[in-house]
C-alpha positions as CSV (number, residue, x, y, z in Angstrom):
1,M,103.8,77.8,109.8
2,V,102.6,76.9,113.3
3,A,103.5,79.2,116.1
4,K,103.5,77.9,119.8
5,T,101.4,79.4,122.2
6,P,102.4,80.6,125.8
7,G,102.0,77.2,127.9
8,G,102.8,75.0,124.7
9,A,99.7,74.7,123.3
10,M,99.5,75.3,119.2
11,M,97.6,77.8,117.0
12,K,98.1,76.9,113.5
13,N,98.9,80.5,111.2
14,D,98.3,81.0,107.5
15,E,96.0,78.2,107.7
16,H,94.1,79.8,104.2
17,L,90.9,78.6,103.8
18,V,89.3,79.1,100.4
19,A,85.7,78.9,99.4
20,L,84.7,76.9,95.8
21,P,82.0,78.0,93.4
22,W,79.1,76.3,94.4
23,S,75.3,76.2,91.8
24,S,74.3,79.6,93.4
25,Y,78.0,81.8,93.2
26,E,80.6,81.8,91.6
27,L,83.6,84.2,91.2
28,L,84.2,84.1,87.3
29,D,86.7,86.7,86.7
30,S,88.7,89.2,88.6
31,G,91.6,91.7,87.9
32,D,91.5,96.0,87.6
33,N,90.4,96.2,90.9
34,M,87.2,94.9,90.3
35,K,85.7,91.9,90.7
36,L,83.4,89.5,88.1
37,E,80.6,87.1,90.5
38,R,77.5,85.1,89.8
39,F,74.5,85.2,92.1
40,G,72.8,82.6,90.9
41,D,71.5,84.3,87.1
42,I,72.8,87.2,88.3
43,L,76.4,88.9,87.0
44,L,77.8,91.4,89.1
45,A,80.7,93.8,88.9
46,R,82.0,95.1,91.6
47,P,85.1,97.2,93.3
48,E,87.7,95.1,94.9
49,T,91.1,96.9,95.6
50,Q,92.4,93.3,96.1
51,A,92.6,92.9,92.4
52,I,95.2,94.6,91.2
53,W,96.1,92.0,88.3
54,K,94.9,91.9,85.1
55,K,91.7,90.4,83.9
56,Q,92.0,87.0,82.6
57,R,88.3,86.6,80.7
58,P,87.3,90.7,79.8
59,E,84.7,88.7,77.1
60,L,82.4,87.9,80.3
61,W,82.2,91.5,81.7
62,D,79.9,93.1,79.2
63,D,77.3,89.6,80.4
64,A,76.9,91.9,83.7
65,H,73.5,93.2,84.9
66,A,75.1,95.5,87.3
67,T,77.9,97.4,87.9
68,F,78.4,99.5,91.6
69,A,80.1,102.4,91.7
70,P,81.7,103.6,94.8
71,P,80.3,106.5,97.0
72,A,82.5,110.0,96.3
73,G,85.4,110.4,97.7
74,G,86.4,107.1,98.7
75,P,85.8,103.7,98.4
76,D,82.2,101.1,99.9
77,K,82.2,102.6,104.1
78,K,79.8,101.3,106.1
79,G,77.6,103.9,108.0
80,L,78.0,106.5,105.0
81,P,75.3,109.1,104.7
82,A,72.7,108.8,102.5
83,D,74.5,110.9,99.9
84,R,77.5,109.0,99.7
85,Q,76.2,106.3,99.7
86,G,77.5,104.1,96.0
87,R,75.0,103.8,93.0
88,W,74.1,100.0,90.8
89,N,74.5,101.3,87.2
90,I,72.3,99.0,86.0
91,K,72.1,97.2,82.9
92,K,69.9,94.5,82.3
93,S,66.9,93.4,84.5
94,V,67.8,92.9,88.5
95,P,65.1,91.5,90.8
96,E,64.0,93.2,94.2
97,S,65.4,90.3,96.3
98,W,66.3,86.8,94.6
99,E,66.8,83.8,96.0
100,L,69.9,81.4,96.4
101,S,71.2,78.3,98.9
102,W,74.4,76.9,99.8
103,N,73.5,72.9,100.9
104,D,70.2,73.1,102.4
105,A,70.5,77.5,103.5
106,H,68.1,79.4,101.3
107,F,68.6,83.3,101.5
108,N,67.6,85.9,99.3
109,A,70.5,88.4,97.8
110,R,69.6,92.1,97.0
111,L,71.5,95.3,96.0
112,T,72.3,97.2,98.3
113,S,73.7,100.7,98.8
114,F,76.9,99.3,99.8
115,K,77.5,96.8,97.3
116,H,76.9,94.2,99.6
117,T,74.6,91.4,98.3
118,G,73.8,90.4,102.1
119,I,76.2,86.9,101.1
120,F,79.8,87.0,101.6
121,P,80.8,83.7,100.3
122,E,83.9,83.4,101.4
123,Q,82.7,82.2,104.7
124,A,81.5,78.7,103.7
125,P,84.2,76.8,104.8
126,N,83.7,78.3,107.9
127,W,80.0,77.6,107.2
128,V,81.1,73.8,107.3
129,W,83.0,73.9,109.7
130,I,80.6,75.7,112.5
131,K,77.4,72.9,110.8
132,D,80.3,69.9,111.6
133,H,81.4,71.2,115.2
134,V,77.5,71.6,116.0
135,K,76.4,68.2,114.9
136,D,79.7,67.3,117.0
137,I,78.2,68.4,120.3
138,G,74.7,67.5,119.9
139,S,75.6,63.6,118.7
140,P,74.5,60.9,120.9
141,T,78.0,59.5,119.4
142,S,79.8,62.7,120.3
143,D,82.6,62.2,123.2
144,V,81.8,65.2,124.7
145,G,79.8,64.1,127.8
146,L,77.3,66.0,126.9
147,P,73.4,64.0,127.4
148,M,71.8,62.2,123.9
149,S,69.1,65.0,123.7
150,Y,71.5,68.1,124.6
151,I,70.7,70.9,122.2
152,P,74.1,73.0,121.5
153,N,73.5,77.2,122.2
154,V,75.3,78.9,119.9
155,L,75.6,83.2,119.8
156,N,76.0,84.7,116.7
157,L,76.8,88.4,117.5
158,F,76.5,91.1,114.4
159,G,74.5,88.9,113.1
160,Y,73.9,91.1,109.6
161,T,71.8,88.4,107.4
162,G,72.3,85.6,108.8
163,I,73.4,83.0,107.0
164,A,75.6,81.5,109.9
165,S,73.3,81.4,112.6
166,I,71.3,79.3,109.7
167,V,73.9,76.4,109.2
168,A,74.0,76.1,113.0
169,A,70.2,76.1,113.5
170,Q,69.8,73.1,110.6
171,A,72.2,71.2,112.5
172,G,70.7,71.1,116.0
173,A,71.4,73.9,117.6
174,H,69.6,77.0,119.6
175,V,71.0,79.6,118.2
176,T,70.6,83.8,119.3
177,H,71.4,86.1,116.5
178,V,72.4,89.9,118.0
179,D,72.4,92.5,115.4
180,A,71.7,96.1,115.9
181,S,70.3,96.9,112.9
182,K,66.3,96.2,112.1
183,Q,66.7,96.3,108.2
184,S,69.5,93.1,108.4
185,L,67.9,91.8,111.3
186,D,64.9,91.4,109.3
187,W,66.3,90.4,106.5
188,A,67.7,87.5,108.4
189,H,64.4,85.9,109.9
190,E,63.3,86.4,105.8
191,N,66.3,83.9,105.0
192,A,65.7,81.6,108.4
193,R,62.0,81.2,106.6
194,L,62.8,80.4,103.2
195,S,65.6,77.6,104.9
196,K,62.1,76.5,106.7
197,I,63.8,77.2,110.5
198,S,61.0,76.7,113.4
199,E,60.4,79.8,114.6
200,D,61.7,79.2,118.1
201,A,65.4,77.6,116.9
202,I,66.6,80.9,116.4
203,R,66.2,84.0,119.4
204,W,66.4,87.3,117.3
205,I,67.5,90.3,119.7
206,P,67.7,93.5,117.9
207,D,70.4,94.8,120.4
208,D,74.4,96.1,120.8
209,A,75.9,93.2,120.7
210,F,78.6,94.6,123.9
211,A,75.4,95.4,125.7
212,F,73.6,92.1,124.6
213,V,77.1,90.2,125.7
214,K,77.3,92.4,128.9
215,R,73.9,91.3,130.4
216,E,74.0,87.5,129.6
217,V,77.5,86.8,131.6
218,R,75.5,88.9,134.7
219,R,73.0,86.0,134.1
220,D,75.5,83.4,134.2
221,A,74.2,82.2,130.2
222,K,76.8,79.9,127.8
223,Y,76.8,79.3,125.2
224,D,78.6,76.0,123.5
225,G,79.7,78.2,120.2
226,I,80.2,81.8,119.8
227,I,80.5,83.8,116.2
228,L,81.3,87.5,115.9
229,D,81.9,89.6,112.7
230,P,83.0,92.6,113.8
231,P,82.6,95.7,111.7
232,A,85.5,98.3,112.1
233,F,83.1,100.9,112.9
234,G,79.5,100.7,114.0
235,R,76.0,102.7,116.1
236,G,74.3,99.8,118.4
237,A,70.0,100.1,118.3
238,K,70.4,103.2,121.2
239,G,73.5,105.0,119.4
240,E,76.7,103.0,121.0
241,V,79.8,104.0,119.2
242,W,81.5,100.4,118.1
243,K,85.4,101.5,117.2
244,I,86.9,97.9,116.8
245,E,90.2,98.7,117.5
246,E,89.0,100.3,121.5
247,D,86.1,97.8,122.0
248,L,87.5,94.5,120.2
249,P,89.5,93.5,123.3
250,K,87.1,94.1,125.7
251,L,84.6,92.2,123.4
252,L,87.0,89.1,123.8
253,N,87.4,89.1,127.3
254,T,83.5,89.7,128.3
255,L,83.0,86.5,125.2
256,K,85.3,84.6,127.7
257,K,82.8,84.3,130.8
258,L,80.4,82.8,128.0
259,L,81.4,80.3,126.3
260,S,81.7,76.9,127.7
261,E,84.5,75.6,129.6
262,A,83.2,71.9,127.9
263,P,84.6,69.8,125.4
264,G,83.2,70.3,121.5
265,S,82.8,74.5,122.6
266,F,83.7,76.7,119.6
267,F,84.7,79.9,118.9
268,L,85.0,82.0,115.5
269,V,85.8,85.5,115.0
270,N,85.5,87.0,111.3
271,G,87.5,90.6,110.6
272,Y,87.5,92.6,107.6
273,A,89.0,95.7,109.0
274,A,91.2,97.1,106.8
275,G,94.5,97.3,107.8
276,Y,94.5,94.3,110.6
277,A,96.3,91.1,109.4
278,P,95.3,87.3,110.9
279,R,98.1,87.4,113.6
280,S,96.8,90.5,115.0
281,F,93.6,88.7,116.0
282,T,94.7,85.7,117.0
283,Q,96.6,87.6,119.5
284,A,94.0,89.3,120.2
285,V,91.8,86.2,120.8
286,E,94.8,84.6,123.1
287,S,95.3,87.9,124.8
288,A,91.6,87.1,126.4
289,F,91.3,83.5,125.8
290,G,94.6,81.9,126.6
291,P,97.0,79.3,124.8
292,T,94.4,78.0,122.5
293,D,94.3,74.6,119.6
294,G,93.1,76.9,116.4
295,E,94.1,78.1,113.6
296,S,94.1,81.4,111.6
297,G,94.6,82.7,108.4
298,E,93.2,84.6,105.4
299,L,89.1,83.3,103.6
300,H,89.9,83.4,99.8
301,I,87.6,83.0,97.1
302,K,88.9,81.0,94.2
303,E,87.7,82.7,90.3
304,S,86.1,79.1,88.9
305,S,88.3,78.9,85.7
306,S,91.9,79.2,87.1
307,E,93.9,79.1,90.3
308,R,93.5,82.9,91.6
309,V,92.1,83.8,94.2
310,I,90.8,87.0,96.2
311,P,91.7,87.4,99.5
312,A,88.3,88.8,101.2
313,G,88.7,89.1,105.3
314,I,90.5,87.0,108.1
315,Y,89.3,84.9,111.0
316,V,89.8,83.3,114.1
317,R,89.0,80.1,115.4
318,F,89.3,77.6,117.6
319,M,87.5,74.6,120.2
320,R,87.7,73.4,123.3
């Protein structure tokens, strides 16, 4: 489905992106509100509310190294107090961390108390998109009219473990990576070192994303690419409260002032907040940036031995 936005620009809706298996990751099976994944040599069983179908390969599940049990009183919720966090039932030995890779990006996986491993494989199609657009901006054969030595500036907000930052840096960008969590920043920096990223290629900012963005506007900063993955709820480095329903529209309006008007500049927002459809995020982006020639839809992960997919998030992206 393609919808006309005001002014005649076209935003493509329902352009679902499908992450396929790669050497370090595979969705082996899913069903009965669970998913079975391979992260390197480690098999993990995790809750998955989207998987309301039946398992197709039940014989594989006994081989799981660990199964995640959600916190009492509900599914995984980031920001719960320690006594409400979930736990892993370990069946076979699992390292404290283990190295994985996607193309030239290397990163460590870990078992966290929120069921995550630090890797979101559904983002692989977006990593390809980021890499291609950074290279296009910095290419001397590009038609965007920039100097041959130009180094694109990319902003990654709510950057977490930094795989998108690493991909952008490896494609030739200078990246500003912002996250309020020191633990997440340390993990991302560790991943950058594993990927042999030079120390001056990524600027690490321990700050509340919105507070940082407002300061950048006052500095008249401009970015050729902006990536953000806002949580439904969060707290900044100084206790600032983030509520997506209140703060995302304000953040988008502010980011409009930071995104370069140059041809080739790009914008990508991902969403994991329950209850929001891709069209909701699309219209929020359009209300801030105006008509955009972009695309939006769901992020899917495909099972390795069937055509089934798990809907794993939503995205909106466009370029100038």
